[in-house]
C-alpha positions as CSV (number, residue, x, y, z in Angstrom):
1,M,1.0,-16.4,-69.6
2,T,-0.8,-19.5,-71.3
3,Y,-4.7,-19.7,-71.5
4,S,-7.1,-21.5,-73.7
5,I,-10.8,-20.7,-74.3
6,I,-13.2,-23.4,-74.4
7,Q,-16.8,-23.7,-75.4
8,K,-19.7,-23.9,-72.6
9,S,-20.3,-27.4,-74.1
10,Q,-17.0,-28.4,-73.3
11,L,-17.4,-28.0,-69.6
12,E,-18.8,-31.4,-69.1
13,G,-21.7,-30.6,-66.7
14,A,-19.3,-28.5,-64.6
15,H,-17.7,-31.8,-63.2
16,R,-14.7,-29.4,-63.1
17,L,-14.1,-25.7,-63.5
18,D,-10.2,-25.3,-63.0
19,A,-8.3,-24.4,-66.3
20,E,-5.9,-27.4,-65.6
21,Y,-8.7,-29.8,-66.7
22,Y,-9.4,-27.9,-69.7
23,Q,-5.9,-27.7,-71.3
24,P,-5.7,-28.2,-74.8
25,K,-3.6,-31.4,-74.7
26,Y,-6.5,-32.9,-72.5
27,L,-9.3,-31.7,-74.8
28,E,-7.5,-33.3,-77.8
29,L,-7.2,-36.7,-76.0
30,I,-10.8,-36.7,-75.4
31,K,-11.6,-36.0,-79.1
32,L,-9.4,-38.9,-80.0
33,L,-10.8,-41.2,-77.5
34,E,-14.3,-40.3,-78.5
35,K,-13.8,-41.6,-82.1
36,Q,-12.7,-45.2,-80.9
37,K,-14.7,-47.8,-78.9
38,T,-14.1,-47.3,-75.3
39,Q,-15.5,-48.5,-71.9
40,K,-15.2,-46.9,-68.7
41,L,-12.9,-48.6,-66.2
42,E,-15.8,-48.9,-63.4
43,N,-17.5,-51.2,-66.0
44,L,-14.5,-53.5,-65.9
45,L,-13.9,-53.6,-62.2
46,T,-14.7,-56.6,-59.7
47,D,-13.2,-54.8,-57.0
48,I,-11.2,-51.6,-56.2
49,R,-9.9,-50.2,-52.8
50,Y,-7.3,-48.1,-51.0
51,G,-4.3,-49.6,-49.2
52,I,-4.1,-50.3,-45.6
53,Y,-3.1,-47.5,-43.0
54,T,-0.4,-49.0,-41.0
55,E,3.2,-48.6,-40.2
56,P,5.5,-51.1,-41.8
57,D,7.5,-53.2,-39.4
58,Y,11.2,-54.1,-40.2
59,L,10.8,-57.6,-39.5
60,E,12.7,-60.5,-41.4
61,E,9.3,-62.2,-41.4
62,G,5.9,-61.1,-42.1
63,V,3.8,-60.3,-44.9
64,D,5.3,-58.0,-47.9
65,F,4.0,-54.5,-47.7
66,L,4.0,-52.5,-50.9
67,R,4.1,-48.9,-51.1
68,G,3.6,-46.3,-53.8
69,S,7.4,-46.0,-54.0
70,N,7.8,-49.8,-54.7
71,L,5.8,-49.2,-58.2
72,C,8.1,-48.6,-60.8
73,A,8.3,-48.5,-64.7
74,Y,8.8,-52.4,-64.9
75,G,7.3,-53.6,-62.1
76,I,7.9,-53.8,-58.3
77,D,11.3,-52.6,-56.9
78,G,12.9,-51.0,-54.0
79,D,13.0,-52.1,-50.3
80,I,10.0,-54.5,-49.6
81,L,8.9,-54.0,-45.9
82,K,7.0,-56.3,-44.1
83,V,3.8,-55.9,-41.6
84,N,2.4,-58.1,-39.1
85,K,-0.4,-60.3,-40.6
86,L,-2.5,-59.1,-37.8
87,A,-2.4,-55.6,-39.4
88,I,-4.3,-56.7,-42.4
89,P,-7.9,-56.1,-42.1
90,N,-9.3,-59.2,-44.2
91,E,-8.3,-61.3,-47.2
92,K,-9.3,-58.7,-49.5
93,Y,-6.3,-56.6,-48.8
94,L,-4.3,-59.5,-50.1
95,L,-2.8,-59.3,-53.6
96,K,-3.4,-61.6,-56.4
97,E,-1.3,-62.0,-59.6
98,G,-2.9,-59.9,-62.2
99,D,-4.1,-57.1,-59.6
100,L,-3.3,-53.5,-60.8
101,L,-1.6,-51.2,-58.2
102,I,-1.5,-47.7,-58.8
103,A,0.2,-44.5,-57.0
104,R,-2.6,-42.4,-55.8
105,S,-0.3,-39.6,-54.2
106,G,3.5,-38.6,-54.7
107,S,4.1,-40.3,-58.3
108,V,0.6,-40.3,-59.1
109,G,-0.4,-42.6,-61.8
110,Q,2.6,-44.8,-61.6
111,I,1.3,-48.4,-62.1
112,S,2.4,-51.8,-61.6
113,I,1.0,-55.5,-62.3
114,I,1.2,-57.9,-59.6
115,A,3.5,-60.7,-60.7
116,P,3.3,-64.3,-58.9
117,E,6.1,-63.5,-56.4
118,F,4.1,-60.8,-54.9
119,K,0.9,-62.7,-54.4
120,N,-0.4,-62.6,-50.8
121,A,1.4,-59.3,-50.4
122,T,-0.7,-56.4,-48.9
123,F,-0.5,-52.7,-50.1
124,G,-0.3,-49.3,-48.4
125,S,-2.8,-46.3,-48.1
126,Y,-1.1,-44.3,-50.9
127,T,-1.8,-47.0,-53.3
128,I,-5.1,-48.3,-55.0
129,R,-5.5,-51.9,-55.9
130,F,-8.1,-53.0,-58.4
131,R,-9.1,-56.0,-60.1
132,V,-10.8,-56.4,-63.3
133,Q,-12.9,-58.8,-65.5
134,N,-13.9,-58.9,-69.2
135,I,-10.3,-57.4,-70.2
136,N,-7.0,-59.0,-69.9
137,P,-5.3,-57.1,-67.0
138,Y,-1.7,-57.0,-68.9
139,F,-3.5,-55.2,-71.7
140,L,-4.9,-52.7,-69.4
141,Y,-1.6,-52.4,-67.5
142,V,0.0,-51.0,-70.7
143,F,-3.0,-48.9,-71.8
144,L,-2.8,-47.0,-68.6
145,K,1.1,-46.6,-69.1
146,T,0.6,-45.0,-72.5
147,K,0.0,-41.5,-73.1
148,Y,-3.6,-42.2,-73.5
149,G,-3.9,-43.7,-70.0
150,R,-1.4,-41.4,-68.3
151,L,-3.0,-38.1,-69.5
152,Q,-6.4,-39.4,-68.4
153,V,-5.0,-40.0,-64.8
154,K,-3.3,-36.9,-65.0
155,R,-6.3,-34.8,-65.8
156,L,-8.6,-36.6,-63.3
157,S,-6.0,-36.1,-60.4
158,T,-7.1,-33.4,-58.0
159,Q,-4.5,-31.0,-56.9
160,V,-4.3,-29.4,-53.2
161,S,-0.9,-29.4,-52.1
162,Q,0.2,-32.2,-54.3
163,P,-1.7,-34.3,-57.1
164,N,-4.0,-37.1,-56.0
165,I,-6.1,-39.7,-57.8
166,N,-9.0,-41.2,-56.0
167,V,-11.4,-44.2,-56.5
168,P,-14.3,-42.0,-58.2
169,N,-12.0,-40.3,-60.6
170,L,-10.3,-43.4,-61.6
171,K,-13.3,-45.2,-62.5
172,L,-14.0,-42.5,-65.2
173,I,-10.9,-43.6,-67.2
174,K,-11.8,-44.5,-70.8
175,I,-10.3,-47.8,-71.9
176,L,-10.0,-48.5,-75.6
177,K,-11.9,-51.5,-76.7
178,V,-9.2,-54.2,-78.3
179,D,-9.7,-57.7,-79.7
180,P,-9.2,-60.3,-76.8
181,K,-6.4,-61.9,-79.1
182,A,-4.6,-58.7,-79.4
183,Q,-4.7,-58.4,-75.7
184,D,-3.4,-62.0,-75.0
185,K,-0.6,-61.0,-77.2
186,I,0.4,-58.1,-75.4
187,E,0.2,-60.2,-72.1
188,V,3.0,-62.8,-73.4
189,L,5.2,-59.5,-74.5
190,V,4.7,-58.2,-71.0
191,K,5.7,-61.3,-69.2
192,Q,8.8,-61.8,-71.6
193,S,9.8,-58.0,-70.7
194,Y,9.4,-58.8,-67.1
195,Q,11.5,-61.9,-67.3
196,E,14.4,-59.9,-69.2
197,N,14.3,-57.1,-66.4
198,R,15.1,-59.7,-64.0
199,K,17.7,-61.1,-65.4
């Protein structure tokens, strides 16, 4: 049996009381992040929303419908189903280049950045789409794929029958403040990598 002892001061105002939340690996991560300049994701968002609840159609034409299962380590993959445009409530559910899409259930935390070919696609209910400002989305994408991002997502996930991340918890993720020029260099590298994977 594994257990850990924490101080009352580490309970974070009783935000969570489950033992999983206070595992030593998470507490060590928080200590590391507290030594750095960070900002909460919620302060960088221009829009965040859950995907649409609809059954994809097996159409040859329609709007591309991205599901959690389409998110993979290097972008978007797998069978892209279509939905009728009438199933989309409004334009806020259409993706733009640079949007971030994260799986909120199943493979929680799997994240992709939207490339030009998926502009104007829509996204399913088991994903969360967010748009940001004052940060390069490609840098944010890479940060969320590092252990510093992944462990925060895992820690903030709630678990009933299966892990699940929600919008309020996603907003709490701490993002490192990095020089904009360094962020731009990361964008170049991500785009180069993306092109290589498409060959």
